N, C-alpha and C positions, 0 to 999 in steps of 0.2 A: 376524387369522389365529388359528386355534385351534392352540396348541402342545400337543404330547403328550409326557408324561414316562412312563417305564417303569422300575420298580424293577430295578436291576442294569444298565440300559442307559445310554448316554450322553445328556446333556441335548440338547434340540433346538437347532439353530442359530438365533441371534437375527436379527431383521430390523431394518432401519433405524429404523422407527417405534418398536419396542419399546426399542431402544437409546436413542433420544432421550427416551422416557418415563422410563427409569431414570436418565438423566443429570439430568433436571429434578427428579425425585423426590429424588435424593441432594442436589442443590443446595438444594431447598426445606427439607428436614429440617435441613440444616446451618444455614441462615439462621434457621429456626424456633427451634432450640435457642439460637443466639447471641442472638436478640432477647429471649427469655425470661431468658437468663442475665445480662442487663444490670442486673438488680435485685440489688445486692450484699447486701441485707438478707435475701434469700430463703435459707432453710436447707434446704428440701426441694422437689423438683420432681416432681410427679405427672403422668403422661401415659399414656394408653392408645392403642395403635396397632393398627388393624384392617385387614387385607388380605382383602377379600371374594372375590378371585379369585387366590389366592396362587400357584397353579402348583407346580412342583417345586423351586423355590429357586435353580436355576442355569440358565445357557445356555452353549452353546458359541459361541465367537467366533474364527473362524480355527482356530488350534492351541491356544487357551487356553480356560479356563472362567471365566465372569464371574458375579457375583452377581445374582440376581433380586431382586424387591422385598422378600421376607421378610428376606433376608440384609442388604439395604441398610438396612432399618429397624433391625436389630440392630447393624450396624456403625456407623451414624451416631450411635446412642444411646451406644455405648461411646466413640466418638471425642469426642462432646460432653462426656461425663463427665470425660474426661481433659483436654480443652482448657479447659473452663470452671473447672476446679479448680486450674489452674497457679498463679494469682496470688491465690488466696483464702486468707485466714488461717483461716477456718472452712470446711471442705469442704461443698460442695453435694451433698446426697444425692439420687440419682436413683431414683425409684420408678416404673418403667415396666412395663407389662404388654402382652403381644403376643398377638393373636388371628389365626391364619392359617386361612382357610376356603377349601375347594375342594370342588366337587361330585364330582370324579373321584377314586376311591380310589387309582388308580395315581399320581396327582399327590401326594396327601398322604403316600403311602408313600415316594415319592422324596424329598419334603421332609423327612420324619422322618429318613431315612437321611443326608441332607445335613447336617442340624443335628447329629445324633449324631457324624458324622465331624469336625465343626468345634468340638466341645466344648460345644454347647448342650444343656441338659437340658429336655426337654418334660415338664412336671410339673403343668400346669394352675394352678400358682401364679404363674409368671412368663410362661411360653410355653404357649399353648394351640393345638392343632391340631384342627380340626373338619372331618370328611368329610361335609359336608351342603351343600345349596344355601344361598346367603347369606340369602335371604329367610326360611328356616326357623329360622335361629339368631340373626338380628339383634336380636330382642326380648330374648332371654336375654343377649346381649352388652351391650345398653344397660343392662339391669338390673344386671349385674356392674359396669359402669363407674359407675353411680349409687351402688352400694354402696361403691365405693372412693372416689368423689368426689361426695358428696351435693349440693354447691353448684354447682360449675362444670361438672363432667363434661368436663374438658379432654381432647380426643381427636382423632385424625386417622384418617379412614376413606379408604382407597384402594380405589376401585371401578373397576378396569380391565377393563371388560366388553368382550366381542367384539361389535361392532355397536352397536345403539342401544336395545335393548329388554330386556336381561337384568336391568336394575335398575329396579324400580318407583319412580317419582318420589315416590309417597306414603311409601315407606320412608325416602327421604332427608329428607322433611319430618318424619317421626317422629324421626329422629336429631337434626335441628337444633332441634326443639321440646323434646325431653326432655333434651338435653344442651346447655345454653346456650353452652358454649365449644367445641363440636364444629366441625370443619371436614371437608368432604368433597371429595375429588378424584375427579371422574367423567370417564371418557373417553367420547366420544360420536361415532359415525360419522355426521356430518350429511349428507355427500354420499351415503352409502349409502341413507339414508332419503329424501332428496330424489329420487334416481334411481328409487326404488321407488314413489313416490306414484302412486296410481291409485284410481279410485272402484270399489273391489273389496272384498268382505267379508273376504278374506284379509288385505289391507293394514290394514283397520280393526282386525281382531283382533290383528295384529302390533304395532300402536301403542297397544294398550290400556294397557300399563304406563306410557305417557306421559300418561295421562288425556286422550287425544284421542278425540273422537267421530267418527262418520261425517261429520257436517257440518263438523267441524274439518278433516278430510282434504280435503273438497271445497273448503273455503276456501283451504287450502294449495296445492291444485292450481291454483286461480284465480290466486293470487299468483305461482306458478311460471310461469304462462302470460302474465302481464302484463309491464309495463315493468321491474319490479324483478327478475323472474326468480329464480334460485336465491338470490341475495344477500338478497332480501326474505323468502324462506321461512326462511332461516337466522335472520334477525332475529326473525321470529314464533316460531320454535322457542326462541330464547333467552328471550323473554318468557314462553313457556309453562313452561319449566323453572324460571324464577325464581318465577312465580306459584304453581305447584304445590308446590315445595319450601319456599317461604317464605324463601329465601335473600335477604338484603338486599344482599349483595355477591357479585360473580362476575367471572370473567375469560373473556370469550367470544372467545378467540383460538385460532387453529389451530396445532396441532403439525404441522410439515411440514419434516422434514429435507431437505437439498438432494438427497440421493440417492433420494428417494421422490416418487412422483406422487400418492399418496393424501393426503387432508386429514382431520384428526381434531381434534375439540375436546378440549382438555385443560382441563376446567372446574374451577375452584376455587370452591366454594360455602361461604359462611359468613355470620355475622351480625356480623362484627367488621371495621371498616375497616382496623385495623392488620394483621390477618392478610392482607387483600387487598393491602395495600401491600407486605408481604414477598413475596407471590407475584408481584406485578407487577414487583418488583425482580428476581426470578429470571428473568422473561421477558427483561428487558433484559440480564441477565448471561449468558443463553443465547440470544442473538439468532439464532444459526444454526439454532435449532430451531423458531422461531415466525414466523408471518406473519399479516397481517390485511388484508382488503380494505376499505379505507376510510381516513379520516384518523385521527390520534391525538388530536384535540382534541374539543370538544363535539359536533362533527358526526360522531363516530366511527361511529354507527349511523344517520346521517341519510338522509333520502329524496332530497335534492337531488342527491347524487352518483350515486345509482342512476338518477334520471331523465335525467341528462346523459350517462350511459354512460361516465363518466370516473372510476370508482372507482380511487383510487391503491392501490398495493400497499405496505403498511406492514411493515417488517422488524425493528423494534426495534433499529436501529443508530444511530450517532451522528448521521448526516445526518437520520434520521427525528426524532431528539430535538430537533435545532435547528429543524426545520420545525414540529414540534409546539409548542415553546415560543413561536415567533413567532406561530403561530395563536392560542395562548392569550392572548398579549399583546393581541390584537385583540378576542377574544371574552369574556375574563374581566371587564373593567370593567362591562359591562352586567349580568352575573350577580351580581357582587359588590355593585353598587348595589342590586339587588333584595333582597339579603340584609341589607344594612346601612342601608337608607334610614330605617327606623324607629328603630333603635338599633344600637350597635356589636355586632359578632358576633365570637366567638372564632376564632382561626386554626384551632383543632382542629375547630370546627364546620364551617368552610369546607371543610377537607379531607374531612370525612365526607360533606358534601353533594355534593361534586364528584367524589369518587373513582370512583364507579361509571360515570361518563359519559365517561371518557377513558382513554387508555393512559398517563396521567401518573402519576408517583410523587409522594409527598408532597414530595420534594426539588424536583421540577419546579414544583409549585404555589408552594413557598416562593420559588424563584428568580423566578418571574413576579411574585408579589406584591411582593417587594422592589423590583423594577424599577418597578412601578406606584407604589410608595411614594416612590421617589426622584424620579419624574416628577410627584409631588404629585397623582396621580389619586385617591389615598386616603391616609388617615392611619393609622398604627399606634400604638395606645395601650398603655401599660404598665398594671400592676395598679392604679395610682393615677389612671388616666385621663389621664395626660400623654402628649403626642406624643413618640415616641422619636426619636432622632437620625436624620437622613436618610442618615447614613453607616452605618446599621445593616447588619450582615452576616448575622446569625443571628436567626431567629424563634423565640419560645417558643410552645408550644401554647396558653398562656393569654393571649398578646397578643391585642388586639382590633382588628378592622378597622372603621374609621369613614369615613363620607363626609367630605371636608374641610370645614372651617368656612367656607372660601370656595370654593364649588364652581361648576362650570359648570351651565348649565341641565340639568335632569334628562334623562338619556338622551344627553347630549352628552359625548363622550370626546375628549380631545386626540389620543389615539392613533388612534381609529377615524375621527374626522371631520376630521382634518388640521388646518391652521392655524386658530386661533380668535381672531385679533387683534381681530375685530369683534364677538366675543361677550363681553359684559361679565360679570365674576364677580358673583354675587349672594350675599348673606349668607344662611346658613341661619337664623340667629337674629339679631334686632335687639336692641340693648341699650336702646333708648329708642323711644317711640312715633313712628310715621311722621308728619311734619308735613303739614298741609293746604296746598294751593296751590302745590305744587312746580312745576306747569306754567304758573303765572301769567305772562302776557305772551308765551307761545310761540305762541299762535294766537288767532284771533277767531271767533266764531260768526256765520255769514252769515245774512242775512234769510230766505233760502229755508228755513232750518231750522224756522221757525215757520209755514210755509205748510202747508195741509191735505195729507194724503197722497192719492194717487190712489185711486179706488174699488177697483181690483183689488188694491192692496196692503192696504187695510183689510179686504177680503174674505178675503185670505190669512191675515191675523192672526187673523181670527175663524173660521178653518177652513172657509171657504166658497169656497176657490179652485177655479176651473174647470179 
């Protein structure tokens, strides 16, 4: 919905979707600051926060006024500065800069007045307001961030667009490419796009910001009309967004509060697995706001469920977590074996490799891996290469996962394949040469072995089979 603010007038009433977005934004900012504040040796904290569709700063909610995204960014920064400095001997200095952008002059005027009334100074040093389209100022904003933070460019861009085509995906790619530590939160009305799909020049023009061609649109229409339907189109769109933006990690889940019938992607795009883990934790902590059609394990975006027509509804609740961990116990052994078959692989590497394929948190991966370790499906090695205690409760990121020294046949898992009493363990490495004649006396060669082969078999060996 397009909200309208007017200078001197009351703020617009908030809708359920926008209220849910603000709840998750506040939750993520709080978790973001807390995660970065765990480094006790840090003396300064630099961050640039950008709101590309800032609006007027407040909403009405019943009889009260609530903070919009610009105020939430300011409030959570102040709250983190107070919270993270409570038990520090040396204060952590916060150096944050805010950029609030909106194309509507009435919106920026209302925002300016709101900030003035709450004691914030708009001076271009700490708080910047720009009355322009986001695409016309993003290059300058990136340059300012790089000037403040030449190496990392630690920043968070909130791009809460109306619809699906107000943000050019190539601009998101520019942000992630030029600012290595940047994160982008992008709202995306997938259902609105799917419902509009048609082999029509107007539709092709509308999706140009997504880097989709006329042929891409026809392909999406074909997917939509096939067995997978809307769900398969959504998966194709997710891949398009990742491909164009260059985002290594994303959260392709729907923001859908119980009071609303509309579905909206709340996409978190980044190149850092830890950032993705913090966001996925926020999904679990705000389960009432999110849902996903599919399972939570490695089949999260699989085709099998689509073909069978039995896509489960995933709600990020405790029952979903239990089901997901049970599924991971069955599917992780094969994937871990592929990673660790040549040499041990670090726990951190495993998390990074698997993070984007499930709804699991790092803590879920740890829980499942510890269970597999206790069941001797895999070994966990410390820095010295020694197997850790099977009573291990906590994993270190530097711990290494190894296939057991006595393992089942490759691809055979005790958990996935059931009882294995008749499958003999085989040693990965032998300490001495294998002796000749181990099968002596166990069988005899019959006389027929030395008889000539039939003509048809000889012809087959020579490639002359009829």
